[in-house]
Z-matrix of the N, CA and C atoms (Angstrom, degrees):
N
C 1 1.444
C 2 1.521 1 110.50
N 3 1.364 2 115.93 1 -42.26
C 4 1.464 3 118.72 2 179.20
C 5 1.523 4 110.75 3 -61.42
N 6 1.324 5 116.45 4 -40.78
C 7 1.454 6 120.61 5 -179.72
C 8 1.522 7 110.11 6 -60.42
N 9 1.340 8 117.24 7 -41.39
C 10 1.457 9 121.32 8 177.80
C 11 1.527 10 110.48 9 -63.41
N 12 1.315 11 117.34 10 -42.11
C 13 1.475 12 121.52 11 -179.16
C 14 1.522 13 110.46 12 -64.14
N 15 1.334 14 117.22 13 -42.18
C 16 1.463 15 119.69 14 178.46
C 17 1.529 16 110.86 15 -65.31
N 18 1.337 17 116.77 16 -36.72
C 19 1.461 18 120.61 17 178.14
C 20 1.511 19 111.45 18 -63.57
N 21 1.338 20 116.64 19 -44.90
C 22 1.461 21 121.30 20 178.77
C 23 1.524 22 109.83 21 -65.15
N 24 1.339 23 116.84 22 -42.84
C 25 1.457 24 121.20 23 178.64
C 26 1.527 25 110.16 24 -60.71
N 27 1.356 26 117.75 25 -41.90
C 28 1.464 27 121.92 26 179.58
C 29 1.514 28 112.02 27 -62.20
N 30 1.327 29 116.84 28 -42.43
C 31 1.462 30 120.75 29 178.01
C 32 1.526 31 109.92 30 -64.58
N 33 1.328 32 117.03 31 -41.65
C 34 1.469 33 120.38 32 179.08
C 35 1.517 34 111.41 33 -62.41
N 36 1.311 35 117.99 34 -43.14
C 37 1.465 36 121.29 35 178.57
C 38 1.520 37 109.96 36 -63.44
N 39 1.336 38 117.46 37 -43.10
C 40 1.469 39 120.71 38 179.42
C 41 1.517 40 110.84 39 -60.81
N 42 1.336 41 117.00 40 -41.99
C 43 1.460 42 120.04 41 178.07
C 44 1.517 43 111.80 42 -65.74
N 45 1.322 44 116.63 43 -40.31
C 46 1.467 45 120.41 44 179.72
C 47 1.519 46 110.84 45 -65.53
N 48 1.321 47 117.53 46 -43.22
C 49 1.460 48 120.57 47 178.99
C 50 1.521 49 109.71 48 -64.18
N 51 1.325 50 116.86 49 -44.19
C 52 1.460 51 120.26 50 178.23
C 53 1.512 52 111.58 51 -59.92
N 54 1.323 53 117.68 52 -41.79
C 55 1.464 54 121.03 53 179.64
C 56 1.524 55 110.93 54 -66.74
N 57 1.332 56 117.85 55 -38.97
C 58 1.460 57 119.31 56 -179.49
C 59 1.520 58 110.57 57 -69.73
N 60 1.352 59 117.74 58 -33.41
C 61 1.456 60 119.58 59 176.64
C 62 1.521 61 111.07 60 -68.15
N 63 1.333 62 115.50 61 -33.10
C 64 1.454 63 119.68 62 -178.74
C 65 1.515 64 111.36 63 -75.98
N 66 1.322 65 118.40 64 -15.32
C 67 1.463 66 121.20 65 178.36
C 68 1.495 67 111.44 66 74.75
N 69 1.319 68 115.81 67 -124.31
C 70 1.466 69 121.14 68 -174.01
C 71 1.526 70 112.21 69 -92.63
N 72 1.311 71 116.85 70 43.93
C 73 1.462 72 119.38 71 176.43
C 74 1.511 73 113.16 72 93.52
N 75 1.333 74 117.87 73 -2.94
C 76 1.464 75 118.64 74 178.00
C 77 1.523 76 109.66 75 -74.39
N 78 1.331 77 115.84 76 172.13
C 79 1.461 78 120.47 77 -177.13
C 80 1.525 79 111.09 78 -69.44
N 81 1.341 80 115.33 79 155.96
C 82 1.456 81 121.51 80 173.86
C 83 1.524 82 109.07 81 -66.37
N 84 1.345 83 117.73 82 155.34
C 85 1.466 84 119.27 83 178.34
C 86 1.527 85 110.07 84 -57.89
N 87 1.334 86 115.52 85 139.87
C 88 1.461 87 119.55 86 -178.34
C 89 1.515 88 109.82 87 -80.34
N 90 1.336 89 116.50 88 155.97
C 91 1.464 90 119.89 89 178.02
C 92 1.523 91 110.41 90 -65.81
N 93 1.338 92 117.63 91 160.54
C 94 1.457 93 119.35 92 -179.28
C 95 1.521 94 110.84 93 -59.44
N 96 1.326 95 115.23 94 147.93
C 97 1.458 96 119.71 95 -178.67
C 98 1.516 97 110.46 96 -70.48
N 99 1.341 98 115.59 97 168.33
C 100 1.462 99 120.78 98 -179.03
C 101 1.524 100 110.59 99 -63.19
N 102 1.346 101 116.95 100 -37.86
C 103 1.460 102 118.70 101 179.69
C 104 1.519 103 111.51 102 -67.72
N 105 1.333 104 117.07 103 -35.50
C 106 1.460 105 120.05 104 176.39
C 107 1.519 106 109.88 105 -64.54
N 108 1.327 107 116.54 106 -41.41
C 109 1.465 108 120.54 107 179.72
C 110 1.524 109 110.46 108 -65.02
N 111 1.348 110 117.34 109 -39.46
C 112 1.461 111 120.42 110 178.79
C 113 1.520 112 110.98 111 -65.64
N 114 1.338 113 117.31 112 -39.61
C 115 1.461 114 120.65 113 -179.93
C 116 1.519 115 110.38 114 -64.28
N 117 1.325 116 116.20 115 -34.13
C 118 1.456 117 120.75 116 -179.55
C 119 1.525 118 111.57 117 -79.78
N 120 1.347 119 117.13 118 -9.93
C 121 1.455 120 120.56 119 -177.65
C 122 1.525 121 109.19 120 -64.36
N 123 1.303 122 115.35 121 135.01
C 124 1.451 123 122.53 122 -178.09
C 125 1.526 124 110.74 123 -64.34
N 126 1.338 125 116.88 124 132.32
C 127 1.460 126 121.33 125 174.39
C 128 1.517 127 107.20 126 -79.86
N 129 1.322 128 116.87 127 121.53
C 130 1.453 129 121.36 128 -175.18
C 131 1.517 130 110.69 129 -94.07
N 132 1.324 131 115.74 130 136.84
C 133 1.455 132 122.78 131 178.15
C 134 1.517 133 108.31 132 -85.59
N 135 1.340 134 116.71 133 110.09
C 136 1.461 135 121.67 134 -178.89
C 137 1.526 136 109.48 135 -129.16
N 138 1.329 137 117.69 136 150.57
C 139 1.471 138 119.89 137 175.49
C 140 1.525 139 109.33 138 -74.60
N 141 1.318 140 117.50 139 167.08
C 142 1.466 141 118.64 140 176.30
C 143 1.525 142 110.77 141 -61.03
N 144 1.318 143 116.91 142 151.48
C 145 1.471 144 119.81 143 178.43
C 146 1.529 145 110.59 144 -63.07
N 147 1.322 146 117.02 145 150.57
C 148 1.471 147 120.61 146 -178.92
C 149 1.530 148 112.11 147 -83.33
N 150 1.334 149 116.39 148 74.23
C 151 1.466 150 120.10 149 179.85
C 152 1.524 151 110.34 150 -73.64
N 153 1.324 152 116.17 151 151.42
C 154 1.458 153 121.14 152 171.52
C 155 1.527 154 107.61 153 -68.93
N 156 1.323 155 117.18 154 150.16
C 157 1.461 156 121.24 155 -179.05
C 158 1.522 157 111.37 156 -57.08
N 159 1.322 158 115.71 157 134.88
C 160 1.457 159 122.06 158 174.76
C 161 1.508 160 115.68 159 73.02
N 162 1.322 161 118.26 160 11.13
C 163 1.467 162 119.96 161 -174.56
C 164 1.528 163 113.16 162 -101.60
N 165 1.333 164 118.23 163 -18.20
C 166 1.463 165 120.78 164 -177.62
C 167 1.515 166 108.91 165 -121.89
N 168 1.290 167 121.52 166 139.80
C 169 1.456 168 125.92 167 4.91
C 170 1.532 169 112.63 168 -76.72
N 171 1.299 170 114.32 169 142.13
C 172 1.466 171 122.07 170 -177.70
C 173 1.534 172 111.43 171 -62.66
N 174 1.341 173 116.26 172 -28.79
C 175 1.463 174 120.78 173 -177.92
C 176 1.527 175 111.53 174 -65.13
N 177 1.336 176 118.90 175 -15.98
C 178 1.467 177 119.73 176 175.80
C 179 1.521 178 110.79 177 -56.17
N 180 1.307 179 117.70 178 -36.96
C 181 1.469 180 121.67 179 178.56
C 182 1.526 181 112.03 180 -102.94
N 183 1.336 182 116.82 181 -39.98
C 184 1.465 183 120.39 182 -171.14
C 185 1.527 184 114.20 183 -80.90
N 186 1.326 185 118.87 184 -13.28
C 187 1.473 186 121.07 185 -174.84
C 188 1.524 187 112.45 186 -56.79
N 189 1.315 188 118.59 187 -42.05
C 190 1.460 189 120.70 188 -176.98
C 191 1.510 190 114.37 189 -94.04
N 192 1.309 191 117.35 190 2.11
C 193 1.468 192 120.22 191 -176.07
C 194 1.525 193 111.58 192 -90.68
N 195 1.330 194 116.93 193 142.70
C 196 1.466 195 117.96 194 172.22
C 197 1.532 196 109.17 195 -71.92
N 198 1.315 197 115.51 196 150.06
C 199 1.463 198 120.40 197 -179.82
C 200 1.522 199 109.02 198 -78.14
N 201 1.315 200 116.86 199 125.96
C 202 1.463 201 122.34 200 176.62
C 203 1.522 202 107.28 201 -114.39
N 204 1.317 203 116.01 202 105.27
C 205 1.462 204 121.06 203 -176.26
C 206 1.531 205 113.36 204 -87.62
N 207 1.320 206 117.53 205 6.79
C 208 1.456 207 121.92 206 -179.20
C 209 1.526 208 110.52 207 -71.77
N 210 1.337 209 116.43 208 127.14
C 211 1.467 210 120.07 209 174.48
C 212 1.520 211 108.33 210 -67.73
N 213 1.328 212 114.87 211 128.89
C 214 1.455 213 119.35 212 -176.31
C 215 1.514 214 109.64 213 -164.41
N 216 1.328 215 116.63 214 166.60
C 217 1.458 216 121.42 215 170.06
C 218 1.520 217 106.99 216 -78.31
N 219 1.312 218 116.88 217 134.15
C 220 1.460 219 120.42 218 179.89
C 221 1.517 220 108.75 219 -76.97
N 222 1.333 221 116.41 220 125.77
C 223 1.458 222 120.57 221 -176.47
C 224 1.517 223 113.19 222 -119.75
N 225 1.327 224 119.00 223 -27.14
C 226 1.459 225 120.70 224 -177.42
C 227 1.529 226 111.37 225 -82.78
N 228 1.314 227 116.58 226 -45.60
C 229 1.471 228 122.25 227 -179.89
C 230 1.515 229 108.13 228 -138.57
N 231 1.298 230 116.22 229 168.44
C 232 1.478 231 123.09 230 177.80
C 233 1.524 232 111.73 231 58.03
N 234 1.316 233 116.61 232 30.34
C 235 1.459 234 120.11 233 -179.08
C 236 1.528 235 112.04 234 -68.36
N 237 1.330 236 116.02 235 -16.32
C 238 1.463 237 119.44 236 178.19
C 239 1.526 238 111.94 237 -77.78
N 240 1.326 239 117.74 238 -11.36
C 241 1.460 240 121.46 239 -179.58
C 242 1.518 241 109.23 240 -88.80
N 243 1.307 242 115.43 241 118.62
C 244 1.463 243 121.66 242 175.70
C 245 1.522 244 105.95 243 -115.93
N 246 1.313 245 116.47 244 116.70
C 247 1.456 246 121.08 245 -176.86
C 248 1.531 247 110.41 246 -79.40
N 249 1.314 248 115.65 247 113.60
C 250 1.466 249 122.58 248 173.96
C 251 1.519 250 107.00 249 -129.56
N 252 1.306 251 115.24 250 60.59
C 253 1.460 252 123.08 251 -177.29
C 254 1.523 253 106.65 252 -145.30
N 255 1.324 254 115.83 253 81.65
C 256 1.465 255 122.57 254 -174.51
C 257 1.528 256 110.03 255 53.64
N 258 1.328 257 114.65 256 46.24
C 259 1.462 258 120.99 257 -172.76
C 260 1.519 259 114.88 258 -61.49
N 261 1.329 260 118.47 259 -19.94
C 262 1.466 261 118.84 260 177.67
C 263 1.526 262 111.60 261 -75.16
N 264 1.340 263 116.84 262 -20.32
C 265 1.468 264 120.68 263 -179.23
C 266 1.522 265 113.67 264 -117.14
N 267 1.305 266 118.62 265 -12.38
C 268 1.464 267 122.38 266 -174.07
C 269 1.510 268 111.32 267 -117.25
N 270 1.344 269 113.95 268 154.72
C 271 1.446 270 121.48 269 175.08
C 272 1.516 271 108.44 270 -150.85
N 273 1.297 272 118.36 271 169.02
C 274 1.467 273 124.19 272 -172.78
C 275 1.530 274 113.17 273 -46.57
N 276 1.326 275 116.06 274 -49.00
C 277 1.466 276 119.77 275 -173.00
C 278 1.526 277 113.07 276 -79.58
N 279 1.324 278 117.43 277 3.61
C 280 1.461 279 119.69 278 171.08
C 281 1.520 280 110.13 279 -74.38
N 282 1.323 281 117.30 280 -24.38
C 283 1.462 282 122.13 281 178.66
C 284 1.530 283 112.43 282 -117.42
N 285 1.335 284 117.11 283 -40.85
C 286 1.462 285 121.61 284 -178.87
C 287 1.524 286 109.72 285 -82.58
N 288 1.337 287 116.04 286 136.69
C 289 1.460 288 120.70 287 179.95
C 290 1.534 289 109.07 288 -70.15
N 291 1.319 290 117.04 289 131.59
C 292 1.460 291 121.40 290 -175.08
C 293 1.526 292 112.75 291 -72.23
N 294 1.324 293 117.26 292 -35.81
C 295 1.463 294 119.59 293 -174.04
C 296 1.521 295 114.03 294 -94.96
N 297 1.326 296 117.93 295 -18.80
C 298 1.459 297 121.56 296 175.42
C 299 1.525 298 107.59 297 -139.95
N 300 1.319 299 116.19 298 94.98
C 301 1.455 300 121.59 299 -172.68
C 302 1.526 301 113.36 300 -69.31
N 303 1.328 302 118.21 301 -5.42
C 304 1.463 303 120.59 302 175.81
C 305 1.526 304 111.30 303 -80.29
N 306 1.329 305 116.59 304 5.03
C 307 1.460 306 122.73 305 179.92
C 308 1.525 307 110.25 306 -133.11
N 309 1.304 308 114.43 307 158.94
C 310 1.454 309 122.92 308 166.42
C 311 1.519 310 106.15 309 -98.81
N 312 1.327 311 118.23 310 -177.70
C 313 1.466 312 119.53 311 174.00
C 314 1.520 313 110.14 312 -149.11
N 315 1.315 314 114.12 313 152.82
C 316 1.460 315 121.49 314 175.81
C 317 1.519 316 108.93 315 -84.09
N 318 1.311 317 117.31 316 170.27
C 319 1.468 318 121.63 317 177.88
C 320 1.526 319 110.77 318 -60.94
N 321 1.329 320 116.98 319 -26.86
C 322 1.465 321 121.38 320 178.63
C 323 1.519 322 112.21 321 -74.47
N 324 1.343 323 117.24 322 -12.84
C 325 1.459 324 121.37 323 -176.97
C 326 1.529 325 112.49 324 99.90
N 327 1.334 326 117.21 325 -10.81
C 328 1.466 327 120.42 326 -179.65
C 329 1.525 328 109.82 327 -63.36
N 330 1.343 329 115.48 328 129.56
C 331 1.466 330 119.89 329 177.47
C 332 1.519 331 110.42 330 -72.27
N 333 1.319 332 114.53 331 142.66
C 334 1.462 333 121.45 332 -177.75
C 335 1.526 334 107.65 333 -132.91
N 336 1.339 335 118.03 334 127.80
C 337 1.466 336 118.55 335 175.95
C 338 1.531 337 110.66 336 -67.93
N 339 1.312 338 116.34 337 156.83
C 340 1.463 339 120.60 338 -179.56
C 341 1.521 340 111.36 339 -59.33
N 342 1.332 341 118.58 340 -27.05
C 343 1.465 342 122.01 341 177.89
C 344 1.529 343 111.96 342 -68.05
N 345 1.325 344 117.23 343 -13.42
C 346 1.467 345 121.84 344 176.72
C 347 1.530 346 110.75 345 -116.29
N 348 1.328 347 116.28 346 28.48
C 349 1.466 348 120.55 347 -177.54
C 350 1.520 349 112.25 348 -60.10
N 351 1.336 350 117.91 349 -22.75
C 352 1.468 351 121.08 350 177.43
C 353 1.528 352 110.93 351 -58.83
N 354 1.318 353 117.85 352 -27.44
C 355 1.472 354 120.44 353 177.47
C 356 1.520 355 110.82 354 -68.28
N 357 1.332 356 117.34 355 -37.09
C 358 1.462 357 121.35 356 177.70
C 359 1.528 358 109.17 357 -68.58
N 360 1.334 359 116.49 358 -47.23
C 361 1.469 360 120.55 359 -179.98
C 362 1.532 361 110.66 360 -61.11
N 363 1.333 362 116.08 361 -39.07
C 364 1.456 363 121.70 362 -176.35
C 365 1.513 364 114.57 363 -66.71
N 366 1.328 365 117.95 364 -16.41
C 367 1.463 366 119.72 365 177.79
C 368 1.524 367 111.38 366 -63.26
N 369 1.320 368 116.72 367 -36.69
C 370 1.467 369 120.87 368 178.72
C 371 1.523 370 111.78 369 -102.03
N 372 1.312 371 116.07 370 -29.15
C 373 1.461 372 121.46 371 -175.11
C 374 1.530 373 109.72 372 -111.45
N 375 1.326 374 116.49 373 57.16
C 376 1.457 375 122.31 374 -175.53
C 377 1.519 376 114.15 375 -60.15
N 378 1.335 377 117.04 376 -40.80
C 379 1.472 378 119.81 377 179.85
C 380 1.519 379 110.65 378 -64.94
N 381 1.334 380 116.77 379 -39.42
C 382 1.470 381 120.34 380 179.06
C 383 1.523 382 109.95 381 -67.34
N 384 1.339 383 117.46 382 -39.41
C 385 1.464 384 120.53 383 178.03
C 386 1.522 385 110.48 384 -62.44
N 387 1.314 386 116.70 385 -44.23
C 388 1.468 387 121.13 386 178.07
C 389 1.526 388 110.45 387 -59.86
N 390 1.322 389 116.70 388 -46.89
C 391 1.459 390 121.10 389 -179.77
C 392 1.528 391 111.01 390 -66.44
N 393 1.332 392 117.19 391 -36.81
C 394 1.464 393 122.06 392 178.84
C 395 1.530 394 110.45 393 -64.13
N 396 1.320 395 116.13 394 -45.82
C 397 1.477 396 119.75 395 178.28
C 398 1.529 397 111.24 396 -61.76
N 399 1.324 398 116.56 397 -34.80
C 400 1.467 399 121.02 398 -179.08
C 401 1.527 400 111.90 399 -80.35
N 402 1.333 401 117.45 400 -9.10
C 403 1.453 402 120.67 401 179.65
C 404 1.512 403 114.08 402 86.89
N 405 1.335 404 117.20 403 12.70
C 406 1.460 405 121.52 404 -179.04
C 407 1.532 406 110.62 405 -90.30
N 408 1.323 407 118.06 406 -33.28
C 409 1.468 408 123.21 407 179.71
C 410 1.519 409 107.56 408 -111.27
N 411 1.308 410 116.59 409 132.19
C 412 1.459 411 119.74 410 179.23
C 413 1.519 412 111.66 411 83.63
N 414 1.304 413 115.58 412 -168.68
C 415 1.465 414 120.63 413 -176.96
C 416 1.513 415 110.00 414 -111.16
N 417 1.318 416 115.45 415 132.18
C 418 1.457 417 121.17 416 176.95
C 419 1.516 418 107.77 417 -132.11
N 420 1.304 419 115.98 418 138.86
C 421 1.460 420 121.09 419 176.89
C 422 1.522 421 108.40 420 -119.74
N 423 1.307 422 116.17 421 166.41
C 424 1.457 423 119.68 422 176.48
C 425 1.507 424 111.98 423 122.39
N 426 1.320 425 114.92 424 -157.32
C 427 1.453 426 122.48 425 -175.86
C 428 1.522 427 110.74 426 -106.80
N 429 1.334 428 115.75 427 152.62
C 430 1.468 429 120.19 428 177.68
C 431 1.512 430 110.94 429 -58.72
N 432 1.324 431 116.43 430 -44.57
C 433 1.474 432 119.93 431 -174.29
C 434 1.523 433 111.42 432 -115.94
N 435 1.306 434 117.98 433 25.58
C 436 1.457 435 120.67 434 -179.95
C 437 1.513 436 111.31 435 -139.74
N 438 1.325 437 114.87 436 -152.34
C 439 1.460 438 120.87 437 -178.21
C 440 1.530 439 110.52 438 -63.41
N 441 1.325 440 114.64 439 143.98
C 442 1.454 441 121.14 440 -179.92
C 443 1.524 442 109.29 441 -128.50
N 444 1.319 443 116.63 442 147.89
C 445 1.455 444 122.22 443 174.52
C 446 1.518 445 109.26 444 -115.67
N 447 1.308 446 116.34 445 139.15
C 448 1.460 447 122.09 446 -177.23
C 449 1.526 448 109.53 447 -122.18
N 450 1.314 449 116.72 448 153.73
C 451 1.454 450 121.37 449 166.71
C 452 1.520 451 107.51 450 -95.66
N 453 1.321 452 116.73 451 141.81
C 454 1.463 453 120.36 452 175.86
C 455 1.524 454 110.03 453 -68.35
N 456 1.313 455 116.40 454 159.29
C 457 1.466 456 120.94 455 176.61
C 458 1.529 457 109.68 456 -53.43
N 459 1.355 458 116.15 457 -41.52
C 460 1.463 459 121.36 458 -176.63
C 461 1.521 460 112.89 459 -70.80
N 462 1.328 461 119.23 460 -11.78
C 463 1.458 462 120.51 461 174.77
C 464 1.526 463 111.01 462 -71.55
N 465 1.329 464 117.70 463 -24.04
C 466 1.467 465 121.78 464 179.16
C 467 1.527 466 112.42 465 -115.09
N 468 1.326 467 117.62 466 -33.08
C 469 1.465 468 122.59 467 -175.87
C 470 1.528 469 109.40 468 -113.34
N 471 1.320 470 116.56 469 136.13
C 472 1.461 471 120.31 470 169.72
C 473 1.526 472 105.52 471 -73.17
N 474 1.335 473 119.08 472 118.66
C 475 1.470 474 119.03 473 -175.36
C 476 1.525 475 113.93 474 -62.57
N 477 1.325 476 117.33 475 -20.66
C 478 1.465 477 120.20 476 179.20
C 479 1.532 478 111.66 477 -89.15
N 480 1.328 479 116.88 478 -21.10
C 481 1.469 480 123.54 479 177.48
C 482 1.527 481 107.45 480 -144.69
N 483 1.339 482 117.47 481 75.08
C 484 1.466 483 120.09 482 -169.41
C 485 1.519 484 117.49 483 -71.98
N 486 1.322 485 118.82 484 -17.37
C 487 1.470 486 118.91 485 -179.47
C 488 1.519 487 109.42 486 -67.44
N 489 1.332 488 114.77 487 140.02
C 490 1.456 489 119.50 488 174.56
C 491 1.520 490 109.09 489 -72.55
N 492 1.317 491 116.12 490 145.27
C 493 1.458 492 120.00 491 173.57
C 494 1.527 493 108.00 492 -73.80
N 495 1.317 494 116.74 493 150.78
C 496 1.457 495 120.82 494 -179.75
C 497 1.534 496 109.67 495 -60.97
N 498 1.303 497 115.84 496 140.13
C 499 1.459 498 121.43 497 179.13
C 500 1.524 499 109.06 498 -104.17
N 501 1.319 500 115.84 499 142.44
C 502 1.467 501 119.83 500 175.72
C 503 1.521 502 108.13 501 -72.62
N 504 1.321 503 118.11 502 132.86
C 505 1.466 504 119.08 503 -179.44
C 506 1.524 505 110.98 504 -67.25
N 507 1.312 506 114.90 505 144.80
C 508 1.465 507 121.91 506 177.18
C 509 1.519 508 108.39 507 -95.75
N 510 1.347 509 117.05 508 157.42
C 511 1.467 510 118.50 509 178.14
C 512 1.527 511 110.81 510 -65.90
N 513 1.307 512 115.44 511 154.67
C 514 1.471 513 120.71 512 179.86
C 515 1.526 514 109.43 513 -65.57
N 516 1.322 515 117.33 514 150.23
C 517 1.462 516 118.87 515 178.04
C 518 1.526 517 110.83 516 -66.23
N 519 1.325 518 114.42 517 151.39
C 520 1.463 519 119.20 518 178.72
C 521 1.515 520 108.64 519 -85.47
N 522 1.324 521 117.15 520 136.06
C 523 1.472 522 118.40 521 179.14
C 524 1.530 523 109.76 522 -67.56
N 525 1.328 524 116.98 523 148.64
C 526 1.466 525 119.43 524 179.52
C 527 1.523 526 110.13 525 -65.65
N 528 1.305 527 115.03 526 148.86
C 529 1.458 528 118.71 527 178.89
C 530 1.538 529 109.20 528 -75.95
N 531 1.285 530 116.61 529 148.74
C 532 1.473 531 120.64 530 -176.98
C 533 1.528 532 108.87 531 -109.73
N 534 1.263 533 115.66 532 74.51
C 535 1.455 534 119.91 533 177.06
C 536 1.516 535 108.57 534 -106.40
N 537 1.300 536 116.04 535 136.36
C 538 1.465 537 120.61 536 179.70
C 539 1.523 538 108.72 537 -113.71
N 540 1.247 539 114.73 538 140.66
C 541 1.464 540 119.30 539 179.38
C 542 1.493 541 110.74 540 -105.87
């Protein structure tokens, strides 16, 4: 019975606090806007992306080219890139910005610099992004309660073929010898 009374009392207090915050019947304060949340987003310290030599900035070649949004196998350039990353549903321009190739883009169309490519990856790989930010996935350096450095997804994973290749197993470590002097 006491537990029920405390539960009812708790609900009553919550309603009273909510009503006092609302003032004279107006709405409760709204949550922060998306732009406010983005401004509060932590700026992450990451190394430059691991571009192939001579390939960036992409606009060196793409600036004068018309945009071809047709899904196709690349035959003129970038023939070394083989897409094995949900290739039945994905194509180059799903991540790379069509009009400014020096950027990636989110599903919303927002341009993202390559230094923030983790935001593009995180759209589909949200759990990995969460774990990466927490320092559980990937490599993070720095202090527990201070500045932290992160490696980009592309520092460990080829974004076009992100699965790791199988590694040959190494022999088990040898136990230390137990000699006493």
